[in-house]
C-alpha positions, 0 to 999 in steps of 0.5 A, a space after each residue: 634773858 629769862 625766857 630764854 633761860 626757862 625755856 632752855 631749862 624746860 628743854 633740858 629737862 625733857 632731854 633728861 626724862 627722855 633719855 632715861 625713859 629709853 633706858 629704862 624701857 630698854 632694861 625692861 626687856 631684859 631676862 628677869 633672871 638678871 634680877 637674882 644673883 648667883 646664889 638665889 638663882 641656885 637655891 630659889 624654886 621656880 615660884 620663890 623666883 616668881 613672888 619676889 618679882 612680883 613683890 617687886 613689881 617686875 612682873 607689872 605692866 612696863 608702863 606702870 613700873 615706869 610711874 612707880 620708878 618716877 614717883 619713887 625718884 620724884 617723891 622720895 629721892 630713891 632709885 632701889 637698892 643695888 642686886 648684883 654689885 653690892 646686895 640690898 644696899 642702896 644705890 644712892 648710897 653705893 654711888 656716894 661712896 665712888 663719887 667722892 673719891 671721882 670728884 676729889 681726883 677729878 676737881 684737882 686734876 681739872 684745877 691743874 689744867 686750868 691753871 696751866 693750860 690757860 697760861 700756856 695757851 696764851 704764851 704761846 699766841 703771844 710769842 708765836 712761832 717763837 721757842 715756847 710755842 713750838 714746845 706747846 705744839 709739840 706737846 699738844 700733838 703728842 697728847 692728841 695722837 699717842 693713844 691715851 694708854 700710851 701716855 698713862 703708861 709712859 707717866 705710870 713708868 716715870 712717876 713709879 721707876 724715877 719719883 718711887 710713886 705708888 703705882 696703885 691707888 691705895 685708901 690707906 694712902 690716898 694723897 701719893 697714891 692720888 698723883 699718878 691718876 691726878 697726873 694722867 686726868 690733867 695731862 689730856 685737859 691741859 693740852 686741850 685748853 692750851 690749844 683752844 686759847 691760842 687758836 682763838 686769840 691768834 685769830 683775834 689777833 689778825 681782826 679788824 679791831 686789834 689792828 685799829 688798837 695798834 693804831 691807837 697805840 695801845 700796848 701789846 700787853 693791853 691787847 693781849 689782856 684787855 681785848 684778845 684773851 677775853 674774847 677768846 675765853 668766850 667760846 672756851 666758856 661754853 664748854 667749861 661747865 660740861 668739862 667740870 661735871 664730867 671730869 668729877 664724874 670720873 673717868 673709866 680709863 685711868 681709874 680702871 688703870 690704877 685701880 681707882 675704886 671711883 665712878 669710871 668703872 662702876 658704869 662698866 660693872 654694872 653693865 657687866 654684872 646686869 644690875 639694872 637700878 645702878 645703871 639707871 642711876 648712873 645714866 640718870 646722873 651723868 644725863 643730868 650732868 651732861 645737859 646741865 653743863 650744856 645749859 651752864 655754858 650757854 648762860 656763862 657765854 652771856 656773861 663774858 660776852 655781853 654782846 651776846 643776845 642769847 633771845 632776842 624777838 620771837 626766841 631768836 638768837 642774835 
């Protein structure tokens, strides 16, 4: 287990390094004019622009720039400053302001999705082909079939018209104005968790060990909660860390729809405004979250199912 953990950790670090390096090199193919703000492009002479580029190290060889980038990152945790979104503001400070909002909304939405989605899937499997199962299946099909923007529009109209909720996010009233974004973030995850749980539990109910348990006189409740639910949760456990980390990273569509000043729209703004330092930082952040989520998912599977041996002799999975 320790050998496997170390191996996967090293693979994860290598993957992050490759992704961030490729993005860094691609960004260096952009014209240097994008380094300057609109005012600087108008006011500065060509000589002054060249002096600023040389001072920023952008006229150095690309590999030299890459070395400085990783040196500053690893020794100081420094990813530079934002040049075009928030002129002169440190990148980590800019991201920190957005990340806090997205994390709050994302954690609440994820908690709601888990509290509703997993019990919903369990009840659907327990009462398969019953009224509750049909209603749950209809909800899942509707959420997955209808474009998300249409679903968000329906939630928006119901929330604003019937419940008089704020139509847009407001930092002055974060409580009430967060309700609609949280609901929109949660509805899709509820359907996903319910679908996963029902599918795996129904599949397990047909296996031989369940038939043997019934023959031995184990109650339906005991079979569902002691055997089926635990085994069905194993494949879900692998996806939970990824879902958790990416959820707190913000949703582009939801946050844009409700004008939430979170992480979701920040990457798009950074790309369209050619703010390379912010783009690099966000790519690094999302890469780490995604790869860390997969790494933790593999470890979590071994916790829920001790039968899984992630690393056997010779490093093979068995």
